[in-house]
C-alpha positions as CSV (number, residue, x, y, z in Angstrom):
1,X,130.7,77.7,92.5
2,X,128.1,75.0,92.0
3,X,124.4,75.1,92.1
4,X,123.9,73.1,95.1
5,X,126.5,75.0,97.2
6,X,125.1,78.4,96.3
7,X,121.7,77.4,96.9
8,X,121.9,75.2,100.2
9,X,124.8,76.6,101.8
10,X,124.6,80.5,100.9
11,X,121.2,81.6,99.5
12,X,118.9,79.4,101.9
13,X,121.0,80.4,105.1
14,X,121.2,83.7,107.0
15,X,123.3,86.4,105.6
16,X,126.8,86.7,106.2
17,X,128.7,89.6,104.4
18,X,131.9,87.7,103.9
19,X,130.0,84.7,102.1
20,X,128.2,87.2,100.0
21,X,131.6,88.7,99.0
22,X,132.5,85.4,97.6
23,X,129.3,85.2,95.5
24,X,130.0,88.8,94.3
25,X,133.4,87.8,93.2
26,X,132.7,84.4,91.6
27,X,129.4,84.9,90.2
28,X,129.5,88.6,89.4
29,X,133.4,89.1,88.8
30,X,133.3,91.9,91.3
31,X,136.9,93.1,91.9
32,X,136.4,96.3,94.0
33,X,134.9,95.2,97.3
34,X,135.7,97.6,100.4
35,X,136.8,96.3,103.6
36,X,135.7,97.6,105.9
37,X,132.4,98.5,103.9
38,X,131.5,102.2,103.5
39,X,128.9,103.5,105.9
40,X,126.7,105.6,103.8
41,X,123.7,105.7,106.4
42,X,124.1,109.4,107.0
43,X,123.6,110.3,103.3
44,X,120.6,108.2,102.5
45,X,117.2,109.6,103.2
46,X,115.3,107.3,105.8
47,X,112.1,109.1,106.7
48,X,110.5,106.2,108.4
49,X,113.7,105.1,110.4
50,X,113.5,101.5,109.4
51,X,117.2,100.8,108.6
52,X,119.8,100.1,111.2
53,X,122.5,100.8,109.0
54,X,123.4,101.1,105.0
55,X,126.6,100.2,103.5
56,X,128.2,100.4,100.2
57,X,130.1,97.0,99.6
58,X,132.0,97.9,96.3
59,X,131.0,97.9,92.5
60,X,132.1,96.5,89.3
61,X,131.9,97.3,85.5
62,X,129.9,95.3,82.8
63,X,131.2,94.4,79.6
64,X,129.7,97.7,78.2
65,X,131.3,99.9,80.8
66,X,128.2,100.2,82.8
67,X,128.9,100.6,86.6
68,X,127.0,98.6,89.0
69,X,126.9,99.5,92.9
70,X,126.8,97.0,95.5
71,X,124.9,97.6,98.7
72,X,123.7,96.2,101.8
73,X,120.9,97.5,104.1
74,X,120.2,96.0,107.5
75,X,116.6,96.7,108.6
76,X,115.5,97.0,112.3
77,X,113.8,93.9,113.7
78,X,110.7,95.7,114.6
79,X,110.6,97.7,111.2
80,X,107.0,98.1,109.7
81,X,108.7,97.4,106.3
82,X,108.7,93.6,106.2
83,X,111.2,91.9,103.5
84,X,108.5,89.2,102.4
85,X,105.9,91.8,101.2
86,X,107.3,95.4,100.8
87,X,109.5,95.6,97.9
88,X,108.8,99.0,96.4
89,X,109.3,100.8,99.8
90,X,112.9,99.0,100.5
91,X,114.3,99.7,97.3
92,X,113.3,103.5,97.6
93,X,115.6,103.8,100.4
94,X,118.6,103.9,98.0
95,X,116.8,105.6,94.9
96,X,118.9,108.9,95.3
97,X,121.8,106.7,95.0
98,X,121.4,104.2,92.2
99,X,119.5,106.8,90.2
100,X,122.4,109.3,89.7
101,X,125.8,107.5,91.0
102,X,125.5,104.2,89.4
103,X,123.8,102.5,86.0
104,X,122.6,99.5,88.3
105,X,122.8,98.1,91.9
106,X,122.7,94.9,93.7
107,X,121.1,95.5,97.0
108,X,120.5,93.1,99.9
109,X,118.3,93.9,102.6
110,X,118.9,92.0,105.9
111,X,116.2,91.4,108.6
112,X,116.7,88.9,111.1
113,X,117.5,85.3,109.4
114,X,115.9,86.5,105.9
115,X,117.4,88.7,103.4
116,X,116.2,90.0,100.2
117,X,118.1,90.4,96.9
118,X,117.2,93.2,94.4
119,X,118.6,94.2,91.2
120,X,117.7,97.8,90.5
121,X,118.4,100.1,87.4
122,X,117.1,103.3,86.2
123,X,119.1,104.3,83.1
124,X,118.6,106.3,79.9
125,X,118.7,104.5,76.7
126,X,118.3,105.6,73.1
127,X,114.9,104.3,73.3
128,X,114.2,106.3,76.5
129,X,114.2,105.5,80.4
130,X,114.7,101.9,81.1
131,X,113.8,100.8,84.8
132,X,113.5,97.5,86.7
133,X,110.1,97.0,88.3
134,X,110.4,96.3,92.0
135,X,108.3,93.0,92.0
136,X,110.0,91.6,89.0
137,X,113.7,91.9,90.1
138,X,113.9,90.6,93.4
139,X,114.1,87.3,95.5
140,X,113.8,86.3,99.1
141,X,116.5,84.4,100.8
142,X,117.5,83.0,104.0
143,X,116.5,80.2,106.3
144,X,113.4,78.3,105.1
145,X,113.7,79.5,101.7
146,X,114.1,77.2,98.6
147,X,116.1,79.7,96.4
148,X,116.4,77.0,93.5
149,X,115.3,79.5,90.9
150,X,117.6,82.3,92.2
151,X,120.6,79.8,92.2
152,X,120.0,79.2,88.7
153,X,119.6,82.6,87.5
154,X,122.8,83.6,89.2
155,X,124.7,81.0,87.8
156,X,123.8,82.0,84.2
157,X,126.3,84.9,84.8
158,X,129.1,82.9,86.4
159,X,132.5,83.0,84.4
160,X,131.0,85.2,81.7
161,X,131.8,88.7,80.6
162,X,128.2,89.9,80.7
163,X,126.5,93.3,79.5
164,X,124.1,95.3,81.7
165,X,121.3,94.1,79.5
166,X,122.3,90.5,80.7
167,X,121.6,91.5,84.3
168,X,118.2,92.4,83.2
169,X,117.3,89.0,81.6
170,X,118.9,87.1,84.4
171,X,116.7,88.4,87.2
172,X,113.5,89.4,85.0
173,X,110.4,87.5,85.9
174,X,109.2,87.8,82.3
175,X,112.5,86.1,81.0
176,X,112.2,83.5,83.4
177,X,108.5,82.8,82.2
178,X,110.0,82.9,78.6
179,X,112.4,79.9,79.5
180,X,109.9,78.0,81.5
181,X,107.4,78.0,78.6
182,X,109.9,77.3,76.0
183,X,111.3,74.3,78.0
184,X,107.6,73.0,78.8
185,X,106.9,73.3,74.9
186,X,109.8,71.1,74.2
187,X,108.7,68.6,76.6
188,X,105.3,68.6,75.5
189,X,106.4,67.9,71.8
190,X,109.0,65.2,72.6
191,X,106.5,63.5,75.0
192,X,103.6,63.6,72.4
193,X,105.9,62.4,69.6
194,X,107.0,59.4,71.7
195,X,103.5,58.4,72.6
196,X,102.1,58.7,69.0
197,X,105.1,56.3,67.9
198,X,104.2,53.7,70.3
199,X,101.3,51.2,69.4
200,X,100.3,50.3,72.9
201,X,100.0,53.9,73.7
202,X,97.8,54.8,70.4
203,X,95.8,51.7,71.3
204,X,95.1,52.8,74.8
205,X,94.5,56.6,73.8
206,X,93.0,56.3,70.4
207,X,91.5,52.8,70.2
208,X,93.8,51.9,67.3
209,X,97.4,51.0,66.4
210,X,97.1,52.6,63.0
211,X,100.0,55.0,62.2
212,X,99.3,58.6,62.2
213,X,100.2,60.4,59.0
214,X,101.3,63.5,60.8
215,X,102.5,61.9,64.2
216,X,101.3,63.7,67.5
217,X,100.1,66.7,65.3
218,X,97.7,64.7,63.2
219,X,94.0,65.8,63.6
220,X,93.1,62.0,65.0
221,X,95.8,62.5,67.7
222,X,94.1,65.2,69.7
223,X,93.7,62.6,72.6
224,X,97.5,62.1,72.7
225,X,97.9,65.9,72.8
226,X,95.3,66.3,75.6
227,X,97.0,63.4,77.6
228,X,100.4,65.1,77.3
229,X,99.1,68.5,78.6
230,X,97.2,66.9,81.4
231,X,100.2,64.8,82.5
232,X,102.5,67.8,82.3
233,X,100.1,70.1,84.3
234,X,100.0,67.7,87.2
235,X,103.8,67.4,87.2
236,X,104.1,71.2,87.2
237,X,101.5,71.2,90.2
238,X,103.3,68.6,92.0
239,X,106.6,70.4,91.6
240,X,104.7,73.6,93.0
241,X,103.6,71.8,95.8
242,X,106.9,70.3,96.7
243,X,108.6,73.6,96.3
244,X,106.3,75.2,98.8
245,X,105.8,72.5,101.3
246,X,107.0,73.4,104.8
247,X,107.2,70.3,107.1
C-alpha cells in the first residue's frame, strides 16, 4: 500500500469497514478480523447515549506478544460529542475494555463523513503505568481532511514486525515533533553550508567573498545562519497555509 493511495483514497474519504480491513491487514498485519464484526454495544457503558453501535473488529499480537484490540464506534449524528473536539470523552467509551482485556487498542469513531482514529493503551511496565494521552495519539480522517501526516505514520509500520513500543512511537505527537526538528536541523545545516561555500552568496550576505575558516559556523557567518532560519521559517509557514487551506 503506497502513501498516495492510503492518504487520498482511504483516510481522506468517508469510513468504510471493508476498506479499513485492508489497512489493518496490510499495515498492522492483523490476521484475526471478525466477519461479521462482534456487536459489543450491550457490554459497554454509554451513559450519555452518544453511540449508535460499538463493534469489535478483531485483534493482533505485536512482536513482544502484546494483544492489540480493534474497535469501531459509530456515533449518533446528533450526538453532543463531536469528533473534531472531544477526544477524552470519546475514548472513555471503551475504557473498561482496553484497560483490562487488551494491552492496546486501535479505535475508529465514525460520525457522518468524518472519522477519528485513536491509539489507546494503559499497561503496567517495570517503570510503572504507561498510558497514552488522548490528545496525543489521535487523528481526524474523512472528507476534506489532508491526512498526509497520518499516512506517513501508518506506513512506518507496514511490512514490519513491530513491538508495542513502536505503536507508541508511530502515533506520538512528541515523536513526530522529534522527527520534524531532526529534519529541520539537517536542512538548516546543509543549506547554511551550501551558502557559505558560494562566493556570490557570501558577497550578498557578508559583503565579502573571503573564505570562512569554520564555514557556516564561523563567528562572521551569523548573517548566513539568520538568512537560513528566516527562509526555512517562511517555507514551514507556507506549508502550514497550504495544508490548512480550504478552497
